[in-house]
N, C-alpha and C positions, 0 to 999 in steps of 0.2 A: 685601509678599508674600514668602513663604518661597521662597528660591532652590532650584531643582532640583539635586540632587547630580549632578555630572558623570558619576559612574559609573552613573547610571540612564539616560543618554543613549542614543539608538538606535545600533546597530552593525550592519554588514552582513557576511554570510558572503562568503568570497572569490569565490564564483560563484553568484549567486542562481538561475541556471538549473539548476544541478546540485544545489543543496542547499536548495531551498525549504522542505522539512519540518524540516530542522535549524534553519533561521531561525525557523520558526513555533514550534517547541518552545522554542528559547532566548528567544523573545520573550514567553513566558508570564509574567505578572506575579505570579500567586499561587504562591509558592514551594512550597506543599504541596498543590496541586490533585491530586485523584486521582479516577479513574473510567475507564470504557471508552473515552471519547473520547481522554483523555490517553494510555492504553496504546496505542491504535492509532496516534496521532501519534508516539509514542516508537519504535514498531516500524519505522514508515516512515522516520523520521529515521535510525535505525540502518542500514537498507538503503542509504540515501543515503551515509552516511559510510563504510560498508564498501566500496562501489563507489569512492568517492573515494580511499581509501587503496590499494585494489587496483590502481587505474590509475596510482598515483604512487610506490608503494614496492615495489621488487622483493622485499624481505623479506616484507612483508605479503601480496603476491600469491602467493608460493610457500606461505606458511603457509595462506592462505585456500584455495588450490586443493588443497593436501594434506588439509585438514580436510573439504572437501566440505560437502554439505547437511546432514550429520549433526552439526553443531556445536551450540552452545548455543541457547537459545530465540531468540536474535537472529541465528543463523547466523554468529557472530563467533568466530574462534579466540581462545583464551585466551593472554595474555602475561603471564608473571610479571614483577612489578616489578623483580626482580633483573636481568632481561635488560637493563634500561636502565643498569645499573651497568657494563656491559662493552661496550655497543654504542651507537653513535650512529646512529639511523635517522630519516630525515626524509621527509615527503611534500611538502615544499615546497622551492624553491630557497633556498640559504643566504642569499641576498640579501634574501629575505623574512622572515628571522628578526628579530623585533622585541625578543625578550628570551630570554636564556640564563640558566637557573637550575640549581644543583646541589642535592643533597639531603643532603650531609654536611659535616662540618667540615674542618679543615685536613689531616687524614690520613684514610686508609681509602678504600674504593670509593665512588664518587660517581655517582649518576644524573645523566646529562647530558640535560636537557630543554630543548627549543627551542619557542618560542611565536611564531606570527605575530600580528599585530595582533588579528585576530578572536578567536582562542583566548584570549589573556590578557584582553582586554577583556570577552569573554563571561563568563568565570569571575568577573571582578571585579563585573560587573552582578549576577551571582547572589548574591554576598555582599551587595551593596547592597540587593537585593530582601528578603533575610532580615533585614538590619539595619532596613530600612524597616518591615517587618511588625512587628518587636518594639519599634519606637519608639526606636531607637538612633542615628538620624540626626538631629543636633540642631545645625544650622548657627547657631542663635541663642544657643547656650550654649557657651562655650569650657570646656575641661576641662584638667586636669593629667594627664600620661601618666607612668606607670612601666612601661617595657618590659622584661620578662624575656627579652631577646633580645640579639642582637649589635649594639653600636653601630656605625653605618656606618663603613667603612674602605675605602681604595682596593682595588679588585679583589674586594671582597666581593660574591658573587652568590648567597648561600644563600637557599633558598626561604622559610625561616622569617623571616629578616631582612626580605625583601622583603614578606612578608604582614603582619607586624606593623607595619611603617611604612605600608603601604597602609591598614591599619585606623584610622590616625590621621586619615584624610581625612573620617571621618563626624562629627567634631566638631572645631572649631577649637582648636588647642593653645595653652594659656597657657605651660606648661613641659613639656619632655620630658626625662625621665631614663632612663638605660639601666642595667641590672643587669650586663651583660657589656660591660666597658669596653675600648675599643681602647687597646692599650699601645704600638703601634708595632711590636710583635713578636707579634701575636696578640691574644687577648682574655683578660680576667681578671674573675672574679665579684667584685663589690664589695658585700658584705653591709652594711657600715656606711653606704655611700652610699644603699642602698635604705631602710635604717631612717631615716636622716636625711631623705630625700625624703618618706617617709610621714608623719613627724612634722611636717614643714613643711606638706605638703598638708592635713593635718588642721586646721591653723590658718587655712586660707583658705576662701573661700565657693564655689570652683569644684569641681564633682564630679571624682573621680579615675577614670581608666580604666587598669586593670592588665591588661596583655596579655603572653602568652608561656608559657614553660615552667613547669609547676606545681611542679616540684622546688625551683626557686629561690625561688619565693614561699613554700613551706613552710619552706625553710632561713632565709628572712628572719624568719618568724614565730617560728621556734626561737630565732634570735639575739635577737629582741625579749624573749622569755621569759627567756633566759639572762641578759640585761642587767637583768632586773627591771623592765622598762618596763610601765606601766599600759596597759590596752587603749585604742586610739584609736577615735574615731568619725569616719570620713571623711564629707564632706558628702553629703547626700541626692542620689540620682541617680548615685552611683558605681557602676561596673560592672567585673566581672572576667571576662575571656574568656581561657581557658587553651588551650594546644595544644602538642604535642610529646612528651607522655608523660614517663615516668620512666626511660627506657632508660639503663642505666649506674648508676642509683641504686636499683635494685630492692630492695636490702637495707634501704633507708631509706624505701621508699614506705609511705604510709598510704593507707587506703581513701578513695575519692573524696568520700564524704559526710562522713568525719571531717575532711578538708581543708577542705570548705565550712563546716563547724561552726567550725573554727578561724578561718577568715576572718571569719565573723560575729562571733565572740567577740572577736577582737583588733582588727578594723578596722571593725566595725559595719555590714558590707554584708550585706543579707539574702539568703537562699539563692536566690530567684528572680532575683537580679542577679548570680549567679555561674554561668557556663556553660563547659562543656568543649567542645572541638571535635575533629574528626578530619579530616585532610587529608594530602596528600603531593604532592610536586613531580611524581610520575608521574600523579597524578589530582587535579586542582585543584578539583574540585567541593566546595563547602563543606557539611560536616556539622556542625551546631551544635545543641547540646542544647536541648530544649524546656524549659518551666519545671518539668517533672517529671524533667529530667536524663537524657532518652533521646535518642540520635542518630538522628533521622529522616532518611530519604532525601528530598531535595527532588525536585520534579516532573521535573528535568532529568536524573535518574539512576535507576538500578535497583540494588538490592543483593541478594546471596545469599551462601551459604557453600558451599564445595567440600570434598569429602572429601580428607583429607591423604594418603590411599593411592591413590585413583582419579581424583580431581578431578571426580567426579560430584556433581551438585547435591544438597544435603541439604535436608531439610524444616525448618520452623520449630523452633527450640530446640535443634538439634544444633550442636555445635561443629566448625568447619573453617576453611579458609582463606577470608578475606574476599575476595569477588569484586565488583568495582565496574565498572559499565557506564555509559557516556554517549556520545552522539554529538557533543558540543560541540567536540572537538579536531580540527582540520584539519592541524595542523603535524606531528604525530607519530602513528603508528598505536598509540595508547594508549587506544583506546575501550573496551577490555575487558581490565582488569588485575586479576590475581590477586596479592594482597598477601601478605607474610610474617606478617600478623597472624592469630591465632586469634580467631574471633568467633562469635557466634550471632545469629540474626535472628528478630524477632517481628513479628507483624502490628500495624498501627497501633492497632487496637481494644484490644490488650493494654496500652497505655500509660495511656489515661484522660485525656490532655491535650487531646483533641479533634482532633488531627492524624490523618489517615487513612492516611498513608504508612507503609510498613514501617520499623522501626528496628532498630539492632544494638548489641551490647555487645561490646566488645574484651576478650578474656581474656589478652592477652599475645602475645609473639612465638612462632613455631613454631620449636622446636629451638634449637640453639646454632650461631651463625654468626659469622664474622669481619666480616660486613657491618655497617656502622655508619650511624647517622643523625645528624641535627643534634643530637638530644638526647644521643646517645652522646658526640659530640665535646664538647658543652657540659658534659657530666658530668665530663669530665676536668678542667675548670676548678675543680671543687669540691675536688680533692685538697688536703688540708692547709688548707682554707679554713673548715671548720666542725667 
């Protein structure tokens, strides 16, 4: 009998009496269910989580009361992700914090996000549901991992490092190699180590899972080409899951589909086994591309875009700030977050993959800012390395 992945195990909200609809929504097993019943449940869950944070966070109470009933569709005030770079706001006692993650590297402004057991476990279960739907949970098949993220080091609590290591739980590890190696004084990108790992993995019978920053994968492919290496054919069942963007390397960025073509050409992994993701430490809902490479909202969230001038909601197809809403989070009042990313949203029917939920395209960051992300910090490791 195939064992059940522990990340699919039941998990209970902090107070079942106050959050029954949040529990019901997050217990939905079909990650892309869509319809009137799901919409009604989502709205009820949002009402519960708004009341939860209003009663526990003075910041959110004042914001909620000032906004009044004329807020967004879920009567939830908007909070910009940058707010969490300057303020620590919790809706739980600090003794109930189960995990503390930050959003940036060793310098620059960092979002300080705090998670109770329900919040982080609930988000992990969402990832597991999507992996399960795609057939990516393979306890019977060990794999080799190449992680384009930070090698674990003391006091490292970056969200990207946590996520990439968590994604290793869905298939047993034969070997794990890191692209960003801990030096004892930070991290350093190791392109030759990445090339050597890929060449070694290509000679084995285990599938390979490549996770992390797309820029570093591209630089590895460039290094292979510069070295005159013939294309590799990684074992069948290999999988690429990217995340973190190209921030800090925009001048070298290539189009997403061009990168996928290079991966297929040089590593032998077909396009449908290459997926990009979107996520942030401020909003841990998983957005993972469908097999047509569009980022659909799962049933546990709703997506829209907001005018960069007025913050009014915009119709399908128009570009604005990406607005992400989910009632899953009980630890911090981050249930309605406006990101710094410019995006446009399309209905599920415009994709053609069969998923009915809305999907979005990220068009880049809005404006020029000193704010930095994990990818920006990681990009600095590239200086003089390629």
